[in-house]
mmCIF entry with sequence, helices, sheets and N, C-alpha, C, O atoms, coordinates in Angstrom:
data_MODEL
# 
_entry.id   MODEL 
# 
_entity.id                         1 
_entity.type                       polymer 
_entity.pdbx_number_of_molecules   1 
# 
_entity_poly.entity_id                      1 
_entity_poly.type                           'polypeptide(L)' 
_entity_poly.nstd_linkage                   no 
_entity_poly.nstd_monomer                   no 
_entity_poly.pdbx_seq_one_letter_code       MFGLGFPELLLILFIVVLIFGTSRIPELGKGLGEGIRNFKKGIKGEENEKKP 
_entity_poly.pdbx_seq_one_letter_code_can   MFGLGFPELLLILFIVVLIFGTSRIPELGKGLGEGIRNFKKGIKGEENEKKP 
_entity_poly.pdbx_strand_id                 A 
# 
loop_
_entity_poly_seq.entity_id 
_entity_poly_seq.num 
_entity_poly_seq.mon_id 
_entity_poly_seq.hetero 
1 1  MET n 
1 2  PHE n 
1 3  GLY n 
1 4  LEU n 
1 5  GLY n 
1 6  PHE n 
1 7  PRO n 
1 8  GLU n 
1 9  LEU n 
1 10 LEU n 
1 11 LEU n 
1 12 ILE n 
1 13 LEU n 
1 14 PHE n 
1 15 ILE n 
1 16 VAL n 
1 17 VAL n 
1 18 LEU n 
1 19 ILE n 
1 20 PHE n 
1 21 GLY n 
1 22 THR n 
1 23 SER n 
1 24 ARG n 
1 25 ILE n 
1 26 PRO n 
1 27 GLU n 
1 28 LEU n 
1 29 GLY n 
1 30 LYS n 
1 31 GLY n 
1 32 LEU n 
1 33 GLY n 
1 34 GLU n 
1 35 GLY n 
1 36 ILE n 
1 37 ARG n 
1 38 ASN n 
1 39 PHE n 
1 40 LYS n 
1 41 LYS n 
1 42 GLY n 
1 43 ILE n 
1 44 LYS n 
1 45 GLY n 
1 46 GLU n 
1 47 GLU n 
1 48 ASN n 
1 49 GLU n 
1 50 LYS n 
1 51 LYS n 
1 52 PRO n 
# 
_struct_asym.id          A 
_struct_asym.entity_id   1 
# 
loop_
_struct_conf.conf_type_id 
_struct_conf.id 
_struct_conf.pdbx_PDB_helix_id 
_struct_conf.beg_label_comp_id 
_struct_conf.beg_label_asym_id 
_struct_conf.beg_label_seq_id 
_struct_conf.pdbx_beg_PDB_ins_code 
_struct_conf.end_label_comp_id 
_struct_conf.end_label_asym_id 
_struct_conf.end_label_seq_id 
_struct_conf.pdbx_end_PDB_ins_code 
_struct_conf.beg_auth_comp_id 
_struct_conf.beg_auth_asym_id 
_struct_conf.beg_auth_seq_id 
_struct_conf.end_auth_comp_id 
_struct_conf.end_auth_asym_id 
_struct_conf.end_auth_seq_id 
_struct_conf.pdbx_PDB_helix_class 
_struct_conf.details 
_struct_conf.pdbx_PDB_helix_length 
HELX_P HELX_P1 AA1 PHE A 6  ? PHE A 20 ? PHE A 6  PHE A 20 1 ? 15 
HELX_P HELX_P2 AA2 ILE A 25 ? LYS A 44 ? ILE A 25 LYS A 44 1 ? 20 
# 
_struct_conf_type.id          HELX_P 
_struct_conf_type.criteria    ? 
_struct_conf_type.reference   ? 
# 
loop_
_atom_site.group_PDB 
_atom_site.id 
_atom_site.type_symbol 
_atom_site.label_atom_id 
_atom_site.label_alt_id 
_atom_site.label_comp_id 
_atom_site.label_asym_id 
_atom_site.label_entity_id 
_atom_site.label_seq_id 
_atom_site.pdbx_PDB_ins_code 
_atom_site.Cartn_x 
_atom_site.Cartn_y 
_atom_site.Cartn_z 
_atom_site.occupancy 
_atom_site.B_iso_or_equiv 
_atom_site.pdbx_formal_charge 
_atom_site.auth_seq_id 
_atom_site.auth_comp_id 
_atom_site.auth_asym_id 
_atom_site.auth_atom_id 
_atom_site.pdbx_PDB_model_num 
ATOM 1   N N  . MET A 1 1  ? 0.832   -1.180 0.036  1.00 0.00 ? 1  MET A N  1 
ATOM 2   C CA . MET A 1 1  ? 0.007   0.018  0.017  1.00 0.00 ? 1  MET A CA 1 
ATOM 3   C C  . MET A 1 1  ? 0.869   1.241  -0.002 1.00 0.00 ? 1  MET A C  1 
ATOM 4   O O  . MET A 1 1  ? 0.859   1.987  -0.981 1.00 0.00 ? 1  MET A O  1 
ATOM 5   N N  . PHE A 1 2  ? 1.618   1.472  1.054  1.00 0.00 ? 2  PHE A N  1 
ATOM 6   C CA . PHE A 1 2  ? 2.507   2.625  1.140  1.00 0.00 ? 2  PHE A CA 1 
ATOM 7   C C  . PHE A 1 2  ? 3.917   2.260  0.777  1.00 0.00 ? 2  PHE A C  1 
ATOM 8   O O  . PHE A 1 2  ? 4.691   3.131  0.379  1.00 0.00 ? 2  PHE A O  1 
ATOM 9   N N  . GLY A 1 3  ? 4.286   0.990  0.901  1.00 0.00 ? 3  GLY A N  1 
ATOM 10  C CA . GLY A 1 3  ? 5.648   0.556  0.536  1.00 0.00 ? 3  GLY A CA 1 
ATOM 11  C C  . GLY A 1 3  ? 6.650   0.995  1.574  1.00 0.00 ? 3  GLY A C  1 
ATOM 12  O O  . GLY A 1 3  ? 7.784   1.314  1.217  1.00 0.00 ? 3  GLY A O  1 
ATOM 13  N N  . LEU A 1 4  ? 6.291   1.027  2.835  1.00 0.00 ? 4  LEU A N  1 
ATOM 14  C CA . LEU A 1 4  ? 7.280   1.379  3.868  1.00 0.00 ? 4  LEU A CA 1 
ATOM 15  C C  . LEU A 1 4  ? 8.052   0.151  4.237  1.00 0.00 ? 4  LEU A C  1 
ATOM 16  O O  . LEU A 1 4  ? 7.490   -0.816 4.751  1.00 0.00 ? 4  LEU A O  1 
ATOM 17  N N  . GLY A 1 5  ? 9.362   0.181  3.976  1.00 0.00 ? 5  GLY A N  1 
ATOM 18  C CA . GLY A 1 5  ? 10.224  -0.899 4.313  1.00 0.00 ? 5  GLY A CA 1 
ATOM 19  C C  . GLY A 1 5  ? 11.071  -0.529 5.537  1.00 0.00 ? 5  GLY A C  1 
ATOM 20  O O  . GLY A 1 5  ? 10.849  0.499  6.175  1.00 0.00 ? 5  GLY A O  1 
ATOM 21  N N  . PHE A 1 6  ? 12.027  -1.375 5.842  1.00 0.00 ? 6  PHE A N  1 
ATOM 22  C CA . PHE A 1 6  ? 12.916  -1.130 6.968  1.00 0.00 ? 6  PHE A CA 1 
ATOM 23  C C  . PHE A 1 6  ? 13.683  0.144  6.871  1.00 0.00 ? 6  PHE A C  1 
ATOM 24  O O  . PHE A 1 6  ? 13.735  0.873  7.862  1.00 0.00 ? 6  PHE A O  1 
ATOM 25  N N  . PRO A 1 7  ? 14.298  0.484  5.737  1.00 0.00 ? 7  PRO A N  1 
ATOM 26  C CA . PRO A 1 7  ? 15.052  1.738  5.648  1.00 0.00 ? 7  PRO A CA 1 
ATOM 27  C C  . PRO A 1 7  ? 14.208  2.964  5.858  1.00 0.00 ? 7  PRO A C  1 
ATOM 28  O O  . PRO A 1 7  ? 14.667  3.942  6.448  1.00 0.00 ? 7  PRO A O  1 
ATOM 29  N N  . GLU A 1 8  ? 12.985  2.929  5.388  1.00 0.00 ? 8  GLU A N  1 
ATOM 30  C CA . GLU A 1 8  ? 12.066  4.074  5.553  1.00 0.00 ? 8  GLU A CA 1 
ATOM 31  C C  . GLU A 1 8  ? 11.679  4.254  7.018  1.00 0.00 ? 8  GLU A C  1 
ATOM 32  O O  . GLU A 1 8  ? 11.649  5.375  7.526  1.00 0.00 ? 8  GLU A O  1 
ATOM 33  N N  . LEU A 1 9  ? 11.384  3.151  7.688  1.00 0.00 ? 9  LEU A N  1 
ATOM 34  C CA . LEU A 1 9  ? 11.044  3.182  9.125  1.00 0.00 ? 9  LEU A CA 1 
ATOM 35  C C  . LEU A 1 9  ? 12.204  3.711  9.968  1.00 0.00 ? 9  LEU A C  1 
ATOM 36  O O  . LEU A 1 9  ? 11.996  4.469  10.915 1.00 0.00 ? 9  LEU A O  1 
ATOM 37  N N  . LEU A 1 10 ? 13.422  3.309  9.617  1.00 0.00 ? 10 LEU A N  1 
ATOM 38  C CA . LEU A 1 10 ? 14.600  3.821  10.368 1.00 0.00 ? 10 LEU A CA 1 
ATOM 39  C C  . LEU A 1 10 ? 14.758  5.313  10.143 1.00 0.00 ? 10 LEU A C  1 
ATOM 40  O O  . LEU A 1 10 ? 15.120  6.034  11.072 1.00 0.00 ? 10 LEU A O  1 
ATOM 41  N N  . LEU A 1 11 ? 14.489  5.809  8.905  1.00 0.00 ? 11 LEU A N  1 
ATOM 42  C CA . LEU A 1 11 ? 14.571  7.238  8.599  1.00 0.00 ? 11 LEU A CA 1 
ATOM 43  C C  . LEU A 1 11 ? 13.542  7.979  9.436  1.00 0.00 ? 11 LEU A C  1 
ATOM 44  O O  . LEU A 1 11 ? 13.864  9.025  10.000 1.00 0.00 ? 11 LEU A O  1 
ATOM 45  N N  . ILE A 1 12 ? 12.302  7.473  9.540  1.00 0.00 ? 12 ILE A N  1 
ATOM 46  C CA . ILE A 1 12 ? 11.278  8.153  10.284 1.00 0.00 ? 12 ILE A CA 1 
ATOM 47  C C  . ILE A 1 12 ? 11.640  8.171  11.764 1.00 0.00 ? 12 ILE A C  1 
ATOM 48  O O  . ILE A 1 12 ? 11.456  9.194  12.425 1.00 0.00 ? 12 ILE A O  1 
ATOM 49  N N  . LEU A 1 13 ? 12.158  7.048  12.308 1.00 0.00 ? 13 LEU A N  1 
ATOM 50  C CA . LEU A 1 13 ? 12.594  6.997  13.674 1.00 0.00 ? 13 LEU A CA 1 
ATOM 51  C C  . LEU A 1 13 ? 13.687  8.017  13.932 1.00 0.00 ? 13 LEU A C  1 
ATOM 52  O O  . LEU A 1 13 ? 13.629  8.739  14.928 1.00 0.00 ? 13 LEU A O  1 
ATOM 53  N N  . PHE A 1 14 ? 14.672  8.093  13.069 1.00 0.00 ? 14 PHE A N  1 
ATOM 54  C CA . PHE A 1 14 ? 15.747  9.063  13.165 1.00 0.00 ? 14 PHE A CA 1 
ATOM 55  C C  . PHE A 1 14 ? 15.232  10.498 13.227 1.00 0.00 ? 14 PHE A C  1 
ATOM 56  O O  . PHE A 1 14 ? 15.689  11.283 14.059 1.00 0.00 ? 14 PHE A O  1 
ATOM 57  N N  . ILE A 1 15 ? 14.297  10.845 12.367 1.00 0.00 ? 15 ILE A N  1 
ATOM 58  C CA . ILE A 1 15 ? 13.692  12.192 12.327 1.00 0.00 ? 15 ILE A CA 1 
ATOM 59  C C  . ILE A 1 15 ? 12.966  12.500 13.617 1.00 0.00 ? 15 ILE A C  1 
ATOM 60  O O  . ILE A 1 15 ? 13.086  13.601 14.155 1.00 0.00 ? 15 ILE A O  1 
ATOM 61  N N  . VAL A 1 16 ? 12.192  11.507 14.129 1.00 0.00 ? 16 VAL A N  1 
ATOM 62  C CA . VAL A 1 16 ? 11.472  11.678 15.403 1.00 0.00 ? 16 VAL A CA 1 
ATOM 63  C C  . VAL A 1 16 ? 12.437  11.937 16.549 1.00 0.00 ? 16 VAL A C  1 
ATOM 64  O O  . VAL A 1 16 ? 12.172  12.790 17.396 1.00 0.00 ? 16 VAL A O  1 
ATOM 65  N N  . VAL A 1 17 ? 13.544  11.222 16.589 1.00 0.00 ? 17 VAL A N  1 
ATOM 66  C CA . VAL A 1 17 ? 14.559  11.410 17.591 1.00 0.00 ? 17 VAL A CA 1 
ATOM 67  C C  . VAL A 1 17 ? 15.166  12.793 17.513 1.00 0.00 ? 17 VAL A C  1 
ATOM 68  O O  . VAL A 1 17 ? 15.392  13.437 18.538 1.00 0.00 ? 17 VAL A O  1 
ATOM 69  N N  . LEU A 1 18 ? 15.431  13.253 16.299 1.00 0.00 ? 18 LEU A N  1 
ATOM 70  C CA . LEU A 1 18 ? 16.021  14.565 16.120 1.00 0.00 ? 18 LEU A CA 1 
ATOM 71  C C  . LEU A 1 18 ? 15.058  15.663 16.577 1.00 0.00 ? 18 LEU A C  1 
ATOM 72  O O  . LEU A 1 18 ? 15.486  16.649 17.176 1.00 0.00 ? 18 LEU A O  1 
ATOM 73  N N  . ILE A 1 19 ? 13.794  15.504 16.306 1.00 0.00 ? 19 ILE A N  1 
ATOM 74  C CA . ILE A 1 19 ? 12.822  16.532 16.568 1.00 0.00 ? 19 ILE A CA 1 
ATOM 75  C C  . ILE A 1 19 ? 12.509  16.576 18.127 1.00 0.00 ? 19 ILE A C  1 
ATOM 76  O O  . ILE A 1 19 ? 12.549  17.639 18.746 1.00 0.00 ? 19 ILE A O  1 
ATOM 77  N N  . PHE A 1 20 ? 12.209  15.419 18.699 1.00 0.00 ? 20 PHE A N  1 
ATOM 78  C CA . PHE A 1 20 ? 11.765  15.370 20.082 1.00 0.00 ? 20 PHE A CA 1 
ATOM 79  C C  . PHE A 1 20 ? 12.816  15.037 21.095 1.00 0.00 ? 20 PHE A C  1 
ATOM 80  O O  . PHE A 1 20 ? 12.649  15.373 22.268 1.00 0.00 ? 20 PHE A O  1 
ATOM 81  N N  . GLY A 1 21 ? 13.909  14.385 20.703 1.00 0.00 ? 21 GLY A N  1 
ATOM 82  C CA . GLY A 1 21 ? 14.922  13.993 21.652 1.00 0.00 ? 21 GLY A CA 1 
ATOM 83  C C  . GLY A 1 21 ? 14.564  12.652 22.284 1.00 0.00 ? 21 GLY A C  1 
ATOM 84  O O  . GLY A 1 21 ? 13.409  12.228 22.258 1.00 0.00 ? 21 GLY A O  1 
ATOM 85  N N  . THR A 1 22 ? 15.571  11.993 22.852 1.00 0.00 ? 22 THR A N  1 
ATOM 86  C CA . THR A 1 22 ? 15.360  10.658 23.365 1.00 0.00 ? 22 THR A CA 1 
ATOM 87  C C  . THR A 1 22 ? 14.541  10.662 24.667 1.00 0.00 ? 22 THR A C  1 
ATOM 88  O O  . THR A 1 22 ? 13.896  9.668  24.998 1.00 0.00 ? 22 THR A O  1 
ATOM 89  N N  . SER A 1 23 ? 14.571  11.764 25.389 1.00 0.00 ? 23 SER A N  1 
ATOM 90  C CA . SER A 1 23 ? 13.903  11.792 26.650 1.00 0.00 ? 23 SER A CA 1 
ATOM 91  C C  . SER A 1 23 ? 12.352  11.894 26.535 1.00 0.00 ? 23 SER A C  1 
ATOM 92  O O  . SER A 1 23 ? 11.636  11.466 27.441 1.00 0.00 ? 23 SER A O  1 
ATOM 93  N N  . ARG A 1 24 ? 11.859  12.450 25.446 1.00 0.00 ? 24 ARG A N  1 
ATOM 94  C CA . ARG A 1 24 ? 10.412  12.620 25.291 1.00 0.00 ? 24 ARG A CA 1 
ATOM 95  C C  . ARG A 1 24 ? 9.732   11.511 24.514 1.00 0.00 ? 24 ARG A C  1 
ATOM 96  O O  . ARG A 1 24 ? 8.503   11.497 24.449 1.00 0.00 ? 24 ARG A O  1 
ATOM 97  N N  . ILE A 1 25 ? 10.469  10.575 23.919 1.00 0.00 ? 25 ILE A N  1 
ATOM 98  C CA . ILE A 1 25 ? 9.898   9.566  23.141 1.00 0.00 ? 25 ILE A CA 1 
ATOM 99  C C  . ILE A 1 25 ? 8.953   8.618  23.940 1.00 0.00 ? 25 ILE A C  1 
ATOM 100 O O  . ILE A 1 25 ? 7.875   8.305  23.435 1.00 0.00 ? 25 ILE A O  1 
ATOM 101 N N  . PRO A 1 26 ? 9.300   8.163  25.128 1.00 0.00 ? 26 PRO A N  1 
ATOM 102 C CA . PRO A 1 26 ? 8.363   7.348  25.905 1.00 0.00 ? 26 PRO A CA 1 
ATOM 103 C C  . PRO A 1 26 ? 7.076   8.102  26.247 1.00 0.00 ? 26 PRO A C  1 
ATOM 104 O O  . PRO A 1 26 ? 5.987   7.528  26.227 1.00 0.00 ? 26 PRO A O  1 
ATOM 105 N N  . GLU A 1 27 ? 7.210   9.365  26.553 1.00 0.00 ? 27 GLU A N  1 
ATOM 106 C CA . GLU A 1 27 ? 6.046   10.216 26.815 1.00 0.00 ? 27 GLU A CA 1 
ATOM 107 C C  . GLU A 1 27 ? 5.119   10.255 25.593 1.00 0.00 ? 27 GLU A C  1 
ATOM 108 O O  . GLU A 1 27 ? 3.904   10.106 25.729 1.00 0.00 ? 27 GLU A O  1 
ATOM 109 N N  . LEU A 1 28 ? 5.702   10.457 24.384 1.00 0.00 ? 28 LEU A N  1 
ATOM 110 C CA . LEU A 1 28 ? 4.923   10.524 23.182 1.00 0.00 ? 28 LEU A CA 1 
ATOM 111 C C  . LEU A 1 28 ? 4.260   9.167  22.886 1.00 0.00 ? 28 LEU A C  1 
ATOM 112 O O  . LEU A 1 28 ? 3.101   9.125  22.473 1.00 0.00 ? 28 LEU A O  1 
ATOM 113 N N  . GLY A 1 29 ? 4.982   8.076  23.092 1.00 0.00 ? 29 GLY A N  1 
ATOM 114 C CA . GLY A 1 29 ? 4.376   6.746  22.901 1.00 0.00 ? 29 GLY A CA 1 
ATOM 115 C C  . GLY A 1 29 ? 3.232   6.476  23.843 1.00 0.00 ? 29 GLY A C  1 
ATOM 116 O O  . GLY A 1 29 ? 2.239   5.859  23.455 1.00 0.00 ? 29 GLY A O  1 
ATOM 117 N N  . LYS A 1 30 ? 3.353   6.919  25.052 1.00 0.00 ? 30 LYS A N  1 
ATOM 118 C CA . LYS A 1 30 ? 2.269   6.698  26.035 1.00 0.00 ? 30 LYS A CA 1 
ATOM 119 C C  . LYS A 1 30 ? 1.024   7.498  25.636 1.00 0.00 ? 30 LYS A C  1 
ATOM 120 O O  . LYS A 1 30 ? -0.100  6.999  25.691 1.00 0.00 ? 30 LYS A O  1 
ATOM 121 N N  . GLY A 1 31 ? 1.252   8.736  25.239 1.00 0.00 ? 31 GLY A N  1 
ATOM 122 C CA . GLY A 1 31 ? 0.139   9.586  24.794 1.00 0.00 ? 31 GLY A CA 1 
ATOM 123 C C  . GLY A 1 31 ? -0.522  9.034  23.535 1.00 0.00 ? 31 GLY A C  1 
ATOM 124 O O  . GLY A 1 31 ? -1.747  9.082  23.421 1.00 0.00 ? 31 GLY A O  1 
ATOM 125 N N  . LEU A 1 32 ? 0.244   8.521  22.603 1.00 0.00 ? 32 LEU A N  1 
ATOM 126 C CA . LEU A 1 32 ? -0.285  7.950  21.403 1.00 0.00 ? 32 LEU A CA 1 
ATOM 127 C C  . LEU A 1 32 ? -1.098  6.690  21.711 1.00 0.00 ? 32 LEU A C  1 
ATOM 128 O O  . LEU A 1 32 ? -2.171  6.481  21.147 1.00 0.00 ? 32 LEU A O  1 
ATOM 129 N N  . GLY A 1 33 ? -0.580  5.867  22.601 1.00 0.00 ? 33 GLY A N  1 
ATOM 130 C CA . GLY A 1 33 ? -1.291  4.653  22.992 1.00 0.00 ? 33 GLY A CA 1 
ATOM 131 C C  . GLY A 1 33 ? -2.604  4.953  23.663 1.00 0.00 ? 33 GLY A C  1 
ATOM 132 O O  . GLY A 1 33 ? -3.613  4.320  23.352 1.00 0.00 ? 33 GLY A O  1 
ATOM 133 N N  . GLU A 1 34 ? -2.621  5.909  24.581 1.00 0.00 ? 34 GLU A N  1 
ATOM 134 C CA . GLU A 1 34 ? -3.827  6.291  25.215 1.00 0.00 ? 34 GLU A CA 1 
ATOM 135 C C  . GLU A 1 34 ? -4.865  6.884  24.254 1.00 0.00 ? 34 GLU A C  1 
ATOM 136 O O  . GLU A 1 34 ? -6.063  6.635  24.389 1.00 0.00 ? 34 GLU A O  1 
ATOM 137 N N  . GLY A 1 35 ? -4.393  7.660  23.299 1.00 0.00 ? 35 GLY A N  1 
ATOM 138 C CA . GLY A 1 35 ? -5.293  8.205  22.276 1.00 0.00 ? 35 GLY A CA 1 
ATOM 139 C C  . GLY A 1 35 ? -5.937  7.116  21.410 1.00 0.00 ? 35 GLY A C  1 
ATOM 140 O O  . GLY A 1 35 ? -7.128  7.178  21.105 1.00 0.00 ? 35 GLY A O  1 
ATOM 141 N N  . ILE A 1 36 ? -5.152  6.140  21.028 1.00 0.00 ? 36 ILE A N  1 
ATOM 142 C CA . ILE A 1 36 ? -5.659  5.051  20.205 1.00 0.00 ? 36 ILE A CA 1 
ATOM 143 C C  . ILE A 1 36 ? -6.672  4.233  21.005 1.00 0.00 ? 36 ILE A C  1 
ATOM 144 O O  . ILE A 1 36 ? -7.717  3.843  20.485 1.00 0.00 ? 36 ILE A O  1 
ATOM 145 N N  . ARG A 1 37 ? -6.345  3.971  22.303 1.00 0.00 ? 37 ARG A N  1 
ATOM 146 C CA . ARG A 1 37 ? -7.265  3.214  23.159 1.00 0.00 ? 37 ARG A CA 1 
ATOM 147 C C  . ARG A 1 37 ? -8.590  3.944  23.330 1.00 0.00 ? 37 ARG A C  1 
ATOM 148 O O  . ARG A 1 37 ? -9.647  3.320  23.248 1.00 0.00 ? 37 ARG A O  1 
ATOM 149 N N  . ASN A 1 38 ? -8.556  5.255  23.564 1.00 0.00 ? 38 ASN A N  1 
ATOM 150 C CA . ASN A 1 38 ? -9.778  6.040  23.697 1.00 0.00 ? 38 ASN A CA 1 
ATOM 151 C C  . ASN A 1 38 ? -10.564 6.075  22.414 1.00 0.00 ? 38 ASN A C  1 
ATOM 152 O O  . ASN A 1 38 ? -11.794 6.038  22.426 1.00 0.00 ? 38 ASN A O  1 
ATOM 153 N N  . PHE A 1 39 ? -9.855  6.147  21.306 1.00 0.00 ? 39 PHE A N  1 
ATOM 154 C CA . PHE A 1 39 ? -10.533 6.176  19.989 1.00 0.00 ? 39 PHE A CA 1 
ATOM 155 C C  . PHE A 1 39 ? -11.279 4.873  19.767 1.00 0.00 ? 39 PHE A C  1 
ATOM 156 O O  . PHE A 1 39 ? -12.433 4.882  19.338 1.00 0.00 ? 39 PHE A O  1 
ATOM 157 N N  . LYS A 1 40 ? -10.636 3.761  20.054 1.00 0.00 ? 40 LYS A N  1 
ATOM 158 C CA . LYS A 1 40 ? -11.256 2.470  19.905 1.00 0.00 ? 40 LYS A CA 1 
ATOM 159 C C  . LYS A 1 40 ? -12.492 2.307  20.811 1.00 0.00 ? 40 LYS A C  1 
ATOM 160 O O  . LYS A 1 40 ? -13.506 1.750  20.391 1.00 0.00 ? 40 LYS A O  1 
ATOM 161 N N  . LYS A 1 41 ? -12.393 2.801  22.060 1.00 0.00 ? 41 LYS A N  1 
ATOM 162 C CA . LYS A 1 41 ? -13.507 2.769  22.944 1.00 0.00 ? 41 LYS A CA 1 
ATOM 163 C C  . LYS A 1 41 ? -14.663 3.604  22.437 1.00 0.00 ? 41 LYS A C  1 
ATOM 164 O O  . LYS A 1 41 ? -15.826 3.227  22.580 1.00 0.00 ? 41 LYS A O  1 
ATOM 165 N N  . GLY A 1 42 ? -14.337 4.735  21.847 1.00 0.00 ? 42 GLY A N  1 
ATOM 166 C CA . GLY A 1 42 ? -15.349 5.608  21.336 1.00 0.00 ? 42 GLY A CA 1 
ATOM 167 C C  . GLY A 1 42 ? -16.067 5.007  20.093 1.00 0.00 ? 42 GLY A C  1 
ATOM 168 O O  . GLY A 1 42 ? -17.261 5.223  19.883 1.00 0.00 ? 42 GLY A O  1 
ATOM 169 N N  . ILE A 1 43 ? -15.299 4.252  19.286 1.00 0.00 ? 43 ILE A N  1 
ATOM 170 C CA . ILE A 1 43 ? -15.943 3.603  18.132 1.00 0.00 ? 43 ILE A CA 1 
ATOM 171 C C  . ILE A 1 43 ? -16.865 2.496  18.562 1.00 0.00 ? 43 ILE A C  1 
ATOM 172 O O  . ILE A 1 43 ? -17.906 2.274  17.944 1.00 0.00 ? 43 ILE A O  1 
ATOM 173 N N  . LYS A 1 44 ? -16.490 1.786  19.634 1.00 0.00 ? 44 LYS A N  1 
ATOM 174 C CA . LYS A 1 44 ? -17.343 0.752  20.144 1.00 0.00 ? 44 LYS A CA 1 
ATOM 175 C C  . LYS A 1 44 ? -18.571 1.222  20.903 1.00 0.00 ? 44 LYS A C  1 
ATOM 176 O O  . LYS A 1 44 ? -19.507 0.461  21.150 1.00 0.00 ? 44 LYS A O  1 
ATOM 177 N N  . GLY A 1 45 ? -18.541 2.523  21.273 1.00 0.00 ? 45 GLY A N  1 
ATOM 178 C CA . GLY A 1 45 ? -19.678 3.111  22.019 1.00 0.00 ? 45 GLY A CA 1 
ATOM 179 C C  . GLY A 1 45 ? -19.562 2.964  23.517 1.00 0.00 ? 45 GLY A C  1 
ATOM 180 O O  . GLY A 1 45 ? -20.518 3.225  24.248 1.00 0.00 ? 45 GLY A O  1 
ATOM 181 N N  . GLU A 1 46 ? -18.409 2.554  23.976 1.00 0.00 ? 46 GLU A N  1 
ATOM 182 C CA . GLU A 1 46 ? -18.199 2.463  25.434 1.00 0.00 ? 46 GLU A CA 1 
ATOM 183 C C  . GLU A 1 46 ? -17.928 3.786  26.006 1.00 0.00 ? 46 GLU A C  1 
ATOM 184 O O  . GLU A 1 46 ? -17.149 4.558  25.448 1.00 0.00 ? 46 GLU A O  1 
ATOM 185 N N  . GLU A 1 47 ? -18.563 4.095  27.141 1.00 0.00 ? 47 GLU A N  1 
ATOM 186 C CA . GLU A 1 47 ? -18.311 5.387  27.810 1.00 0.00 ? 47 GLU A CA 1 
ATOM 187 C C  . GLU A 1 47 ? -17.768 5.086  29.207 1.00 0.00 ? 47 GLU A C  1 
ATOM 188 O O  . GLU A 1 47 ? -18.137 4.094  29.836 1.00 0.00 ? 47 GLU A O  1 
ATOM 189 N N  . ASN A 1 48 ? -16.914 5.938  29.656 1.00 0.00 ? 48 ASN A N  1 
ATOM 190 C CA . ASN A 1 48 ? -16.344 5.731  30.987 1.00 0.00 ? 48 ASN A CA 1 
ATOM 191 C C  . ASN A 1 48 ? -17.249 6.477  32.019 1.00 0.00 ? 48 ASN A C  1 
ATOM 192 O O  . ASN A 1 48 ? -16.998 7.615  32.416 1.00 0.00 ? 48 ASN A O  1 
ATOM 193 N N  . GLU A 1 49 ? -18.296 5.754  32.408 1.00 0.00 ? 49 GLU A N  1 
ATOM 194 C CA . GLU A 1 49 ? -19.188 6.266  33.392 1.00 0.00 ? 49 GLU A CA 1 
ATOM 195 C C  . GLU A 1 49 ? -18.785 5.720  34.782 1.00 0.00 ? 49 GLU A C  1 
ATOM 196 O O  . GLU A 1 49 ? -18.599 4.513  34.932 1.00 0.00 ? 49 GLU A O  1 
ATOM 197 N N  . LYS A 1 50 ? -18.656 6.555  35.746 1.00 0.00 ? 50 LYS A N  1 
ATOM 198 C CA . LYS A 1 50 ? -18.314 6.103  37.069 1.00 0.00 ? 50 LYS A CA 1 
ATOM 199 C C  . LYS A 1 50 ? -19.591 5.704  37.781 1.00 0.00 ? 50 LYS A C  1 
ATOM 200 O O  . LYS A 1 50 ? -20.547 6.476  37.845 1.00 0.00 ? 50 LYS A O  1 
ATOM 201 N N  . LYS A 1 51 ? -19.599 4.491  38.317 1.00 0.00 ? 51 LYS A N  1 
ATOM 202 C CA . LYS A 1 51 ? -20.714 3.944  39.011 1.00 0.00 ? 51 LYS A CA 1 
ATOM 203 C C  . LYS A 1 51 ? -20.540 4.203  40.505 1.00 0.00 ? 51 LYS A C  1 
ATOM 204 O O  . LYS A 1 51 ? -19.467 3.942  41.048 1.00 0.00 ? 51 LYS A O  1 
ATOM 205 N N  . PRO A 1 52 ? -21.555 4.703  41.170 1.00 0.00 ? 52 PRO A N  1 
ATOM 206 C CA . PRO A 1 52 ? -21.395 4.965  42.658 1.00 0.00 ? 52 PRO A CA 1 
ATOM 207 C C  . PRO A 1 52 ? -21.335 3.729  43.479 1.00 0.00 ? 52 PRO A C  1 
ATOM 208 O O  . PRO A 1 52 ? -21.206 3.805  44.701 1.00 0.00 ? 52 PRO A O  1 
# 
């Protein structure tokens, strides 16, 4: 589809490290994971309602 191979992925990773630095990458990964999780929950129609 997009034809992303190993060299292209390495280049993307290198650019991300240059832009954000190594200290912020775990932070970005966590935020991205939470965003994807919330998106999937929203698609399924699940809501985070607190039950008393």
